[in-house]
C-alpha positions in Angstrom: -66.8 126.1 27.6 -63.7 125.8 29.7 -65.2 126.2 33.2 -66.1 123.0 35.0 -64.1 120.3 36.6 -65.7 116.8 37.0 -65.0 114.8 40.1 -64.2 111.1 40.3 -67.0 108.7 41.2 -70.4 109.8 42.3 -69.5 113.2 43.6 -71.1 116.2 41.9 -69.0 118.2 39.4 -67.2 121.2 40.8 -68.1 124.3 38.8 -65.1 126.6 38.1 -65.1 130.2 36.9 -65.3 130.8 33.1 -62.1 131.9 31.3 -61.6 135.7 30.9 -65.0 136.5 32.4 -64.0 140.0 33.3 -62.9 140.8 29.8 -66.1 139.3 28.3 -68.2 141.4 30.6 -66.3 144.5 29.7 -67.1 144.0 26.1 -70.9 143.5 26.7 -72.6 146.4 25.0 -74.4 148.8 27.3 -78.1 147.9 27.3 -77.7 144.6 25.6 -81.0 142.7 25.7 -80.3 139.7 23.4 -77.3 137.6 24.3 -76.1 134.3 22.8 -73.6 132.0 24.4 -72.8 129.8 21.4 -70.7 127.4 23.4 -72.6 127.3 26.7 -70.7 124.5 28.5 -71.9 124.4 32.1 -73.0 128.0 31.9 -70.2 130.0 33.5 -70.1 132.9 31.0 -73.9 132.8 30.7 -74.3 133.2 34.5 -71.9 136.2 34.6 -73.7 137.9 31.7 -77.2 137.4 33.1 -76.1 138.7 36.5 -74.4 141.7 35.0 -77.5 142.8 33.0 -80.9 142.0 34.6 -82.7 143.0 31.5 -80.9 140.6 29.1 -82.3 137.4 27.7 -79.9 134.6 26.8 -79.9 131.8 24.2 -77.4 129.1 25.1 -76.2 126.5 22.6 -74.0 123.4 23.2 -73.4 120.1 21.5 -72.7 118.3 24.8 -76.0 117.1 26.3 -74.4 116.4 29.7 -73.0 119.9 30.0 -76.3 121.4 28.8 -78.1 119.6 31.5 -75.8 121.0 34.2 -76.2 124.5 32.7 -80.0 124.1 32.9 -79.7 123.5 36.6 -77.2 126.3 37.1 -79.3 128.9 35.2 -82.8 127.7 36.4 -83.3 130.7 38.7 -83.3 133.0 35.6 -86.5 131.4 34.4 -87.9 132.6 31.1 -84.8 134.8 30.5 -82.9 131.7 29.4 -83.5 129.4 26.4 -81.2 126.4 26.0 -80.8 124.4 22.8 -78.7 121.3 21.9 -76.7 121.9 18.8 -73.5 122.8 17.2 -72.6 126.5 17.0 -72.0 126.1 13.3 -75.8 126.4 13.0 -76.0 129.7 14.9 -78.1 131.5 12.3 -80.9 128.9 12.5 -80.6 128.9 16.3 -80.9 132.7 16.6 -83.8 132.8 14.1 -85.7 130.1 16.0 -85.1 131.7 19.4 -87.2 134.7 18.5 -84.2 137.0 18.5 -84.3 139.2 15.4 -80.6 139.8 15.9 -78.2 139.5 18.9 -76.5 142.3 20.8 -73.7 140.0 22.0 -72.5 136.6 20.9 -69.9 134.8 22.9 -68.0 131.7 21.8 -65.4 130.1 24.2 -63.7 127.4 22.1 -62.0 125.8 25.0 -62.6 122.1 25.7 -65.1 121.8 28.6 -63.3 120.8 31.8 -66.4 118.8 32.7 -65.9 116.6 29.6 -62.1 116.6 29.8 -62.1 115.3 33.3 -64.6 112.5 32.6 -62.7 109.3 31.8 -65.6 107.8 29.9 -65.4 110.5 27.2 -61.8 109.6 26.3 -60.7 113.2 25.7 -57.6 113.2 27.9 -54.5 111.1 28.1 -54.4 111.9 31.9 -57.3 109.5 32.5 -57.5 105.9 31.1 -60.8 105.4 29.2 -62.3 104.5 25.9 -60.8 106.1 22.9 -63.9 108.1 22.0 -63.4 111.9 22.0 -66.9 112.8 20.8 -68.3 116.0 22.2 -71.7 115.1 20.8 -72.2 111.5 21.8 -74.8 111.0 19.1 -72.1 111.5 16.4 -71.0 108.2 14.8 -67.3 108.8 14.4 -65.0 108.0 17.4 -61.2 108.4 17.8 -60.8 104.6 17.9 -62.4 104.5 14.4 -59.7 106.9 13.1 -56.7 105.2 14.7 -57.8 101.7 13.7 -59.1 102.3 10.2 -57.5 105.3 8.6 -54.4 104.8 6.4 -51.0 105.6 7.7 -50.7 108.5 5.4 -54.0 110.0 6.5 -53.2 109.5 10.1 -49.9 111.3 9.6 -51.7 114.1 7.8 -54.3 114.5 10.6 -51.6 114.5 13.4 -49.4 116.9 11.5 -52.0 119.4 10.3 -54.4 119.4 13.3 -51.9 118.7 16.0 -48.9 120.6 14.5 -46.9 117.5 15.6 -43.5 117.3 13.8 -43.2 113.6 14.6 -46.5 112.8 12.9 -45.1 110.2 10.5 -43.4 108.3 13.2 -46.5 108.2 15.4 -48.7 107.2 12.5 -46.3 104.4 11.6 -46.3 103.1 15.2 -50.1 103.2 15.4 -50.4 101.1 12.2 -47.8 98.6 13.4 -49.5 98.2 16.7 -53.1 97.8 15.3 -51.8 94.9 13.1 -51.5 92.9 16.3 -54.6 94.3 18.1 -56.8 97.3 17.8 -56.1 100.4 20.0 -59.1 100.9 22.2 -58.1 103.1 25.2 -56.5 106.5 25.8 -54.0 104.7 28.0 -52.9 102.5 25.2 -52.4 105.4 22.8 -50.6 107.4 25.4 -48.1 104.6 26.1 -47.6 104.1 22.3 -46.8 107.8 21.8 -44.5 107.9 24.9 -42.7 104.9 23.3 -42.1 106.8 20.1 -41.2 110.2 21.6 -40.0 109.4 25.1 -41.2 111.2 28.3 -42.2 114.8 28.8 -40.7 117.4 26.5 -39.0 120.5 27.5 -41.5 122.9 29.1 -43.5 120.2 30.6 -45.7 119.4 27.6 -46.6 115.8 27.5 -45.7 114.1 24.1 -49.2 112.9 23.6 -50.8 116.4 23.8 -50.6 117.3 20.1 -51.8 113.9 18.8 -54.8 113.9 21.2 -55.6 117.4 20.1 -55.5 116.4 16.4 -57.7 113.3 16.9 -60.2 115.3 18.9 -60.4 118.1 16.3 -60.8 115.5 13.5 -63.5 113.5 15.3 -65.6 116.6 16.1 -64.8 118.4 12.8 -64.0 121.4 15.0 -62.3 123.6 12.4 -65.1 123.1 9.9 -67.6 124.0 12.5 -65.7 127.1 13.5 -65.4 128.3 9.9 -69.1 127.9 9.5 -69.8 129.8 12.7 -67.4 132.6 11.7 -69.2 132.9 8.3 -72.6 133.1 9.9 -72.3 134.8 13.3 -71.4 138.4 12.1 -74.7 138.6 10.2 -76.6 137.6 13.4 -75.4 140.8 15.2 -77.6 143.8 15.6 -76.0 147.2 14.8 -73.6 147.9 17.7 -73.6 144.2 18.5 -70.4 142.4 19.3 -68.9 139.0 18.7 -66.4 137.7 21.3 -64.4 134.6 20.5 -61.9 132.9 22.9 -59.5 130.5 21.2 -56.9 128.2 22.7 -54.6 127.2 20.0 -53.1 128.7 16.9 -55.3 126.8 14.4 -58.4 128.3 15.9 -57.0 131.7 16.4 -55.7 132.0 12.9 -59.3 131.3 11.6 -60.7 133.9 14.0 -58.1 136.5 13.2 -58.3 136.1 9.5 -62.1 136.4 9.5 -62.2 139.4 11.7 -59.5 141.1 9.7 -61.4 140.4 6.5 -64.7 141.9 7.9 -62.9 144.9 9.3 -61.6 145.7 5.9 -65.1 145.7 4.5 -67.8 148.3 5.4 -69.9 147.5 8.4 -67.5 146.0 11.0 -64.5 146.9 13.1 -62.2 145.0 15.4 -62.3 146.1 19.0 -59.2 144.0 19.7 -56.7 144.7 17.0 -54.2 143.0 19.3 -55.3 139.8 20.9 -56.3 139.9 24.5 -54.7 137.5 27.0 -55.8 136.5 30.5 -54.2 138.3 33.4 -51.4 136.6 35.3 -53.6 136.3 38.4 -56.2 134.3 36.4 -53.5 132.0 35.0 -52.2 131.3 38.4 -55.8 130.6 39.6 -56.8 128.6 36.6 -54.0 127.0 34.6 -56.4 126.0 31.8 -56.8 129.7 30.9 -53.0 130.0 30.1 -53.4 129.7 26.3 -56.6 131.7 26.0 -56.7 134.4 23.2 -59.7 136.7 23.0 -60.8 138.7 20.0 -63.8 141.0 19.5 -65.7 142.2 16.4 -68.3 144.9 16.4 -71.0 145.5 13.8 -71.2 149.2 13.0 -74.4 151.2 12.8 -75.4 152.3 9.3 -73.5 155.3 8.2 -70.6 154.8 10.7 
């Protein structure tokens, strides 16, 4: 999903290249006809895959309606080869079944936050832009980040920030949030950013902003991202045809641990093998060209043919 940048004002979004596209294309099975992009975003990986294999049909899923609309425009020239659906990749089994695919030859899931959404201040996903404290990827979902910070207990906030953000100062941040909301509710990303900076100071060593981990934690909690990923990893391998491959690109350790653990488990059982026993990372040239690819970690699982 990590391939679009949204401009300020009325200008059209600038579409950037998808992360680790060359590596994804290299893992596409020869003769693949049924491809699923389970986290379509604005269609960067989908476009590359469709151009690489003119005989492939593609099912694209995304929970962000705005990104899905952009992808529809971007992929319009492929006509009936493309089917797009709004939905969470946790429900991949139902999506594949309803698409008419018996099984898929390739399933790709890029877990990165869409740059299109990240750079839109109205979504409240980034501390770099002041906007409403929202953070929903699917705007039809009821839970917002402001609901968490203004209604959860101090202990629960500390747990969320520590477990989902791996933030060591979680208790101090949670306490500051509760003390602040006693005077007035926290409603914007700017207010939360300033609060965290007040607790932790300016940028940490290495250039990481002190609000990074807390914003990550709240976003994961709002969107139930780890629960959705676990459901996806449970279902997606069974959606592969023999010889089919599942490619997942993760961006932080919480995601990658789930992917690694599931792939290792399946590889120990009959019927699957890992094509990437060691995690694949982007080339330095790509990192220099697209800084958001820096933390990408790619893993690939293959379903074996019977008797292999």
